[in-house]
C-alpha positions as CSV (number, residue, x, y, z in Angstrom):
1,M,0.4,0.0,0.1
2,A,1.2,3.5,-1.0
3,E,2.6,5.3,2.1
4,F,0.8,8.8,0.7
5,D,-2.6,9.0,-1.1
6,Y,-0.9,11.2,-3.9
7,D,2.5,11.8,-4.9
8,V,1.0,15.7,-5.3
9,L,-2.0,17.4,-4.2
10,V,-2.3,21.0,-5.1
11,I,-4.5,23.5,-3.4
12,G,-6.6,25.9,-5.9
13,A,-7.3,25.5,-9.1
14,G,-7.0,29.0,-10.3
15,P,-3.8,29.5,-13.6
16,G,-1.3,28.4,-11.6
17,G,-3.3,25.2,-9.5
18,Y,-4.8,23.5,-12.6
19,V,-1.3,23.8,-15.0
20,A,0.6,22.7,-11.9
21,A,-1.5,19.5,-11.6
22,I,-1.7,19.1,-15.2
23,R,2.3,19.4,-15.7
24,A,2.7,17.4,-12.5
25,A,0.2,14.4,-13.8
26,Q,1.9,14.5,-17.4
27,L,5.4,13.7,-15.6
28,G,3.7,10.6,-14.6
29,L,3.3,11.5,-10.7
30,R,-0.4,10.6,-9.0
31,T,-2.2,14.0,-8.5
32,A,-5.4,15.9,-7.0
33,C,-6.5,19.0,-6.8
34,A,-8.8,21.0,-4.3
35,E,-10.7,23.4,-5.3
36,S,-13.7,25.2,-3.6
37,R,-15.7,26.8,-6.2
38,E,-17.8,24.8,-8.2
39,T,-15.8,25.1,-11.4
40,L,-12.4,25.5,-11.9
41,G,-10.2,27.9,-13.2
42,G,-9.9,30.3,-10.4
43,T,-10.8,33.9,-10.0
44,C,-9.0,34.8,-13.3
45,L,-11.6,32.4,-15.6
46,N,-14.3,32.3,-13.2
47,V,-14.6,36.1,-12.3
48,G,-11.4,38.1,-13.2
49,C,-9.6,37.7,-16.8
50,I,-11.6,35.8,-18.7
51,P,-15.7,37.3,-18.4
52,S,-13.5,40.9,-17.9
53,K,-12.1,40.4,-21.9
54,A,-15.5,39.2,-22.9
55,L,-17.3,42.1,-21.6
56,L,-14.2,44.3,-23.0
57,H,-14.7,43.0,-26.4
58,A,-18.5,43.3,-26.7
59,S,-18.5,47.0,-25.4
60,E,-15.9,47.9,-28.1
61,K,-18.5,46.3,-30.7
62,F,-21.2,47.9,-29.1
63,E,-19.3,51.7,-29.3
64,E,-18.4,51.0,-32.6
65,V,-21.8,50.7,-33.8
66,H,-24.0,52.5,-31.2
67,D,-21.7,55.8,-31.3
68,G,-21.2,55.8,-35.5
69,M,-17.8,55.0,-35.1
70,L,-17.8,53.2,-37.9
71,A,-19.4,56.1,-40.5
72,K,-16.3,57.2,-42.0
73,Y,-15.7,53.9,-43.3
74,G,-19.2,53.8,-44.9
75,V,-21.0,51.6,-42.4
76,K,-23.8,53.5,-41.6
77,V,-25.9,51.8,-38.9
78,S,-28.8,53.4,-37.1
79,G,-30.9,52.6,-34.2
80,A,-28.1,50.2,-32.5
81,S,-29.9,49.4,-28.7
82,L,-27.7,47.5,-26.0
83,D,-29.2,43.8,-25.0
84,L,-26.9,43.9,-22.1
85,K,-28.9,40.3,-20.8
86,A,-27.9,39.2,-24.2
87,M,-24.5,40.3,-23.3
88,M,-23.8,38.8,-20.2
89,T,-25.2,35.6,-21.3
90,E,-22.7,35.4,-24.0
91,K,-20.1,36.1,-21.2
92,E,-21.1,33.3,-19.3
93,K,-21.2,31.0,-22.2
94,V,-17.2,32.0,-23.1
95,V,-16.6,31.1,-18.9
96,A,-18.9,27.9,-18.9
97,G,-16.8,27.0,-22.3
98,L,-13.6,27.2,-20.7
99,T,-13.9,25.9,-17.0
100,G,-15.2,23.0,-18.9
101,G,-12.1,22.5,-20.9
102,I,-10.5,22.6,-17.6
103,A,-12.5,19.9,-16.5
104,F,-12.0,17.6,-19.3
105,L,-8.4,18.4,-19.3
106,F,-8.1,17.1,-15.9
107,K,-9.9,13.5,-16.9
108,K,-7.7,13.4,-19.3
109,N,-4.9,13.7,-17.5
110,K,-6.3,11.7,-14.7
111,V,-5.9,14.2,-12.0
112,D,-8.5,13.9,-9.3
113,W,-10.8,16.9,-8.5
114,L,-11.4,17.1,-4.6
115,K,-14.3,19.2,-4.4
116,G,-13.8,21.4,-1.2
117,L,-11.6,23.3,1.1
118,A,-8.5,22.3,1.7
119,S,-6.9,22.9,5.5
120,F,-3.8,22.0,6.5
121,K,-3.9,19.3,9.2
122,D,-0.3,18.6,9.0
123,A,2.5,18.8,6.3
124,H,1.5,15.7,4.3
125,S,-2.1,15.7,4.8
126,V,-5.5,17.9,4.5
127,E,-8.9,18.0,5.4
128,V,-11.2,18.5,2.3
129,A,-14.8,18.1,2.9
130,G,-14.5,16.2,6.0
131,K,-12.3,13.8,4.7
132,T,-8.3,13.6,5.3
133,V,-5.8,13.4,2.1
134,T,-2.1,12.7,2.2
135,A,0.4,13.3,-0.4
136,K,3.6,13.5,-0.7
137,N,3.8,17.1,-1.5
138,I,1.7,19.5,-1.0
139,V,1.7,23.1,-3.2
140,I,0.1,25.7,-2.0
141,A,-2.0,27.5,-5.2
142,T,-5.0,29.9,-3.6
143,G,-4.4,33.0,-5.2
144,S,-5.4,36.1,-4.4
145,S,-9.2,38.1,-3.9
146,V,-10.0,42.1,-3.8
147,T,-8.0,43.9,-1.1
148,P,-11.0,45.8,1.3
149,L,-10.9,49.6,1.2
150,P,-11.1,50.4,5.2
151,G,-14.9,51.7,6.6
152,V,-16.1,50.6,2.8
153,E,-18.8,48.0,2.9
154,I,-19.1,45.8,-0.7
155,D,-22.5,44.3,-1.3
156,N,-22.3,42.8,-4.5
157,S,-25.9,41.4,-4.6
158,K,-27.2,45.0,-3.7
159,G,-25.1,46.4,-7.1
160,I,-24.2,49.7,-5.6
161,V,-20.9,49.3,-3.8
162,V,-19.2,46.3,-5.3
163,D,-15.9,44.8,-6.4
164,S,-14.3,43.9,-9.7
165,T,-16.9,40.6,-9.3
166,G,-19.9,42.3,-9.0
167,A,-18.7,45.1,-11.6
168,L,-18.9,42.2,-14.4
169,D,-23.0,41.6,-13.3
170,L,-24.4,44.5,-13.3
171,A,-28.0,44.7,-14.0
172,K,-28.4,47.8,-16.2
173,V,-25.9,50.1,-17.4
174,P,-25.0,52.8,-14.4
175,G,-25.9,56.5,-15.0
176,H,-22.7,57.4,-12.8
177,M,-20.1,54.8,-12.0
178,V,-17.2,55.7,-9.5
179,V,-14.2,53.5,-9.7
180,I,-12.0,53.9,-6.5
181,G,-8.3,53.0,-8.0
182,G,-6.9,54.1,-11.1
183,G,-5.1,50.3,-11.4
184,V,-5.9,47.8,-14.2
185,I,-8.8,46.0,-13.2
186,G,-10.3,49.3,-12.3
187,L,-9.7,51.1,-15.4
188,E,-10.6,47.5,-17.4
189,L,-14.1,47.5,-16.3
190,G,-14.2,51.5,-15.9
191,S,-14.1,51.0,-20.2
192,V,-16.6,48.4,-19.9
193,W,-19.2,50.6,-18.5
194,R,-18.3,53.7,-20.4
195,R,-18.3,52.1,-23.3
196,L,-21.6,50.9,-22.8
197,G,-23.1,54.1,-21.9
198,A,-22.3,55.1,-18.5
199,K,-20.5,58.7,-16.7
200,V,-16.7,57.0,-15.3
201,T,-15.1,59.3,-12.4
202,V,-12.0,57.2,-11.6
203,V,-10.5,58.2,-7.8
204,E,-6.9,57.3,-7.2
205,Y,-4.6,58.2,-4.4
206,L,-1.5,58.7,-6.5
207,D,-0.6,61.7,-8.7
208,Q,-0.6,59.5,-11.5
209,L,-2.9,56.2,-12.8
210,L,-1.4,52.5,-13.4
211,P,0.9,52.5,-10.6
212,G,4.4,50.5,-11.7
213,M,4.8,51.2,-14.9
214,D,6.6,53.4,-16.9
215,D,6.1,56.9,-16.1
216,D,6.0,58.0,-20.0
217,V,3.0,55.5,-20.5
218,R,1.1,56.3,-17.8
219,K,1.1,59.7,-18.4
220,E,0.2,58.7,-22.0
221,A,-2.7,56.7,-20.7
222,A,-3.8,59.8,-18.5
223,K,-4.6,61.7,-21.5
224,I,-6.1,59.1,-23.3
225,F,-8.6,58.3,-20.8
226,K,-9.5,61.9,-20.9
227,K,-10.2,62.0,-24.4
228,Q,-12.3,59.2,-24.4
229,G,-13.8,60.6,-21.3
230,F,-13.2,59.4,-18.2
231,D,-13.5,61.9,-15.4
232,I,-9.7,61.3,-13.5
233,K,-9.1,62.7,-9.9
234,T,-5.7,61.7,-8.9
235,G,-3.9,62.8,-5.7
236,T,-7.6,62.0,-4.4
237,K,-8.5,60.0,-1.2
238,V,-11.7,58.6,-0.4
239,T,-12.6,59.1,3.3
240,G,-16.2,57.3,2.9
241,V,-19.0,56.0,0.8
242,A,-22.4,56.1,2.2
243,V,-25.3,54.1,0.4
244,K,-28.6,55.7,0.8
245,G,-31.6,54.2,-1.3
246,K,-30.2,52.9,-4.7
247,K,-27.6,55.6,-4.7
248,A,-24.4,56.1,-3.3
249,T,-22.1,59.4,-1.9
250,V,-18.7,59.3,-2.3
251,T,-16.5,61.1,-0.1
252,V,-13.2,62.4,-0.7
253,E,-10.5,65.3,-0.4
254,P,-6.4,65.5,-1.4
255,A,-4.2,63.2,-0.9
256,K,-1.9,66.0,0.6
257,G,-5.4,67.3,2.5
258,G,-7.6,69.7,1.5
259,D,-10.9,70.7,1.6
260,A,-13.7,67.4,1.2
261,E,-16.3,67.2,-1.5
262,T,-18.8,64.2,-2.1
263,I,-19.8,62.4,-5.7
264,E,-23.4,61.0,-5.7
265,A,-22.9,57.6,-8.2
266,D,-25.5,54.7,-8.9
267,V,-22.2,52.3,-8.6
268,V,-18.9,51.9,-6.7
269,L,-16.5,49.9,-7.6
270,V,-13.8,49.7,-5.4
271,S,-11.0,48.3,-7.0
272,I,-7.7,49.2,-4.9
273,G,-5.9,45.9,-5.5
274,R,-5.5,42.0,-4.2
275,K,-4.7,39.8,-1.0
276,P,-3.5,36.6,-1.2
277,N,-5.8,34.4,-0.3
278,T,-4.2,32.1,2.7
279,D,-7.0,32.5,5.4
280,G,-8.6,28.9,6.5
281,L,-5.7,27.2,4.9
282,G,-4.2,26.2,9.0
283,L,-0.8,27.2,8.3
284,D,0.1,27.4,12.0
285,K,-0.6,23.6,12.1
286,I,2.5,23.0,9.7
287,G,4.9,26.6,11.2
288,L,4.3,28.2,8.0
289,E,4.3,31.9,9.0
290,T,3.7,34.8,6.0
291,N,5.2,37.9,5.1
292,E,4.3,41.5,5.7
293,R,2.4,41.5,2.7
294,G,0.5,38.3,3.3
295,Q,2.8,36.4,1.3
296,I,4.4,32.9,1.9
297,E,8.2,33.0,0.9
298,T,9.8,30.4,-1.2
299,D,13.2,29.6,-1.9
300,H,14.3,29.4,-6.5
301,D,12.5,26.3,-7.1
302,F,9.0,27.5,-4.8
303,A,9.7,25.4,-2.0
304,T,8.3,27.1,1.5
305,K,10.6,26.3,4.8
306,V,8.5,23.4,5.4
307,P,10.0,20.0,3.4
308,G,7.1,19.0,0.7
309,V,4.9,21.9,0.9
310,W,5.4,24.5,-2.5
311,A,3.7,27.9,-3.0
312,I,3.2,29.2,-6.5
313,G,0.9,32.3,-8.5
314,D,-0.5,35.1,-6.2
315,V,0.4,33.6,-2.8
316,V,3.9,34.0,-3.4
317,P,5.7,37.7,-4.3
318,G,5.7,39.0,-7.3
319,P,3.5,40.2,-10.0
320,M,-0.3,38.7,-9.3
321,L,-0.8,37.8,-12.6
322,A,-2.2,34.4,-14.5
323,H,0.8,33.9,-17.0
324,K,2.9,34.3,-14.2
325,A,1.4,31.7,-11.8
326,E,1.1,29.2,-14.8
327,D,5.0,29.2,-15.5
328,E,5.4,28.7,-12.0
329,G,3.0,26.1,-12.0
330,I,4.7,24.1,-14.7
331,A,7.9,24.8,-13.3
332,V,6.9,23.6,-9.6
333,A,5.9,20.4,-11.1
334,E,8.9,19.7,-12.8
335,N,11.0,20.8,-9.7
336,I,8.6,18.0,-7.6
337,A,9.5,15.7,-10.1
338,G,13.2,16.2,-10.1
339,L,13.6,18.2,-13.2
340,T,14.6,22.1,-13.4
341,G,12.1,24.1,-13.6
342,I,13.0,27.7,-13.7
343,V,10.7,31.1,-14.0
344,N,12.4,34.1,-14.6
345,H,11.1,36.8,-13.0
346,D,12.7,39.4,-14.8
347,V,10.8,39.0,-18.0
348,I,7.0,39.0,-16.8
349,P,4.9,41.1,-19.4
350,G,2.0,42.9,-17.7
351,V,-0.8,44.0,-19.8
352,V,-4.0,46.4,-19.4
353,Y,-6.7,45.3,-21.6
354,T,-8.2,48.8,-22.3
355,F,-8.2,50.4,-25.9
356,P,-5.6,51.1,-27.0
357,E,-4.2,48.8,-25.3
358,I,-0.9,48.7,-22.7
359,A,1.5,46.4,-22.2
360,G,5.3,46.4,-20.7
361,V,7.9,43.9,-19.6
362,G,11.3,43.9,-17.8
363,L,12.7,47.8,-15.9
364,T,10.9,50.8,-16.2
365,E,13.2,54.1,-17.2
366,A,13.0,55.4,-13.6
367,Q,14.3,51.7,-12.7
368,A,17.0,51.5,-15.5
369,K,18.5,54.7,-14.7
370,E,19.0,53.0,-10.8
371,K,20.7,50.5,-12.4
372,G,23.1,52.5,-14.3
373,E,23.7,54.7,-18.0
374,I,21.0,53.4,-20.4
375,K,19.5,54.6,-24.1
376,V,16.1,54.6,-25.0
377,G,14.0,54.7,-28.1
378,K,10.7,55.6,-28.4
379,F,8.6,55.6,-31.6
380,P,5.0,57.1,-32.3
381,M,2.1,54.9,-33.3
382,M,1.2,57.5,-35.5
383,A,3.9,56.5,-37.7
384,N,3.2,53.4,-38.2
385,S,1.4,52.6,-41.2
386,R,-1.0,49.9,-40.3
387,A,-2.2,51.6,-36.9
388,K,-2.3,55.0,-39.7
389,A,-4.5,52.7,-41.8
390,N,-6.6,51.3,-38.9
391,D,-7.3,55.3,-37.6
392,E,-5.3,53.5,-34.5
393,P,-3.3,56.4,-34.2
394,D,-2.5,56.6,-30.0
395,G,0.4,55.1,-28.4
396,F,3.9,54.6,-29.1
397,V,6.5,52.2,-28.6
398,K,9.7,52.6,-26.0
399,V,12.6,50.5,-25.7
400,I,15.1,50.5,-23.2
401,A,18.4,49.5,-23.4
402,D,21.8,49.2,-21.5
403,A,23.8,52.0,-22.6
404,E,27.4,50.1,-22.7
405,T,26.0,46.5,-23.9
406,D,22.9,47.4,-25.6
407,R,20.9,44.3,-23.9
408,V,17.0,45.5,-23.9
409,L,16.4,46.2,-20.6
410,G,12.4,47.0,-20.7
411,V,9.9,47.7,-23.4
412,H,7.2,49.6,-22.9
413,I,4.1,49.8,-25.3
414,I,0.7,51.8,-26.0
415,A,-1.2,50.2,-29.1
416,S,-3.9,48.4,-30.3
417,V,-3.0,45.3,-30.2
418,A,0.3,46.1,-26.8
419,G,-0.8,42.9,-25.7
420,T,0.2,40.9,-28.7
421,M,3.0,42.5,-29.5
422,I,4.8,42.6,-26.0
423,A,5.2,38.7,-26.9
424,Q,8.0,39.2,-28.8
425,A,9.8,41.3,-26.8
426,A,9.4,39.8,-23.8
427,Q,11.0,36.6,-26.4
428,A,13.7,38.8,-27.4
429,M,14.9,39.7,-23.8
430,E,14.5,36.0,-22.5
431,F,17.2,35.1,-25.2
432,G,19.1,38.3,-23.6
433,A,18.9,40.2,-27.2
434,S,20.2,43.8,-28.0
435,S,18.1,46.2,-29.2
436,E,20.4,45.8,-32.2
437,D,19.2,42.8,-32.6
438,I,15.3,43.5,-32.9
439,A,16.4,46.5,-35.0
440,Y,17.9,44.7,-37.9
441,T,15.4,41.7,-37.5
442,C,12.6,42.0,-40.9
443,H,9.3,43.1,-39.6
444,A,6.6,41.9,-42.1
445,H,4.9,45.1,-43.5
446,P,2.3,46.5,-42.8
447,T,2.1,45.5,-39.1
448,H,1.8,47.3,-36.1
449,S,4.8,45.3,-34.3
450,E,6.9,47.8,-37.0
451,A,6.7,50.0,-34.5
452,L,8.8,47.5,-32.1
453,K,11.7,47.7,-34.6
454,E,11.7,51.6,-35.5
455,A,11.7,51.6,-31.5
456,A,15.0,49.4,-31.3
457,M,15.8,51.5,-34.5
458,A,15.7,54.8,-31.8
459,V,17.4,53.6,-29.8
460,Q,20.6,54.3,-32.1
461,G,19.1,57.3,-32.9
462,K,18.4,56.2,-36.5
463,P,14.6,55.1,-37.0
464,I,13.3,55.3,-40.6
465,H,10.1,56.8,-40.1
466,M,10.3,60.2,-38.0
């Protein structure tokens, strides 16, 4: 009889967890995955990345038709109206198809799905739905949840003060939505409801939107969002949210101090960040503490200080991104199997799926300057032939390279397809490319990606089309 029920037990079936489970099974390890949701895929697939992208896509189509944006191309439409219920139904179809796909992959790879919340009993056993399950290796992949705003009560069922989950399922388009937090999630969901007809006010505590991104990107993004109709209040602190009837009153004041003012809203979206999910895991029973940010510290192989216990994704340090968790899921499974699983955390791209999209990988200009002398090349999308033909002039590509070696340190893009374009930059950086390598790589014409080539040429001071 085997000493353990499983070789690997993964807690959590989000992007990191389900990938870790599948990869472990592919490597011949007896694998199970514990998940408390009714469906697989975690926050990302159920109430995050995927449904938000479905609504972003649908709302973009609606705006093009409803606001007459296609008329200049000779596509004239009148009487266009919104069927929000149908839009939401289509979103749910996308989610259902993908969650079902993961369930199929579990069956295909012989991964056992343990339905329930897992809690440690000791380093090699957990309790799931009243049953004790043992494993030689346990991987914590429990993801993250919305960071609450002190003093503000979120109630998604009422649809007035909501978090990102509630903002994906509103019953009607609000007249006025106030978004607390000018980060990725707030701007994406604010974009959805603005396109569908809402007035959107974004309140951000810091002096610019998109904390952590390159300064040039943050400044340009603010200009673009304001042009699109967002009311943006940076350097502003929310001191309270009061609900009366079907309205909410948001009280704000300057972050540096000053007179308070109130903003009346139909919906308030609280989007100030996310926190690791470690509550209820019973970490104290195995002697595992979290750091000051609530994260589980691991070594380079994703092993915790407790032998046989590993951790990946949003519960460990690093950007809270699905693709980062997926790569860590593959790496941890390979490390458990005795192979060499590695994730280069210096080359993790990030994307904001607004229009235009915003993407970055590697160091910002400020971060790069702290490390030494650099060279920077920029190229505007308005000078790119494909962007010009598509009437997508907003944005630019920025390449940051080491002044001495010319090695690319960071790439930052604002463009309609920035999320796709950033993959080339990430791959180039993974191979240690110089800006000259990118500049002398032939790019198809006419494509948006030519802007990356030209920005790389601009590092040497010799772009062709500007």
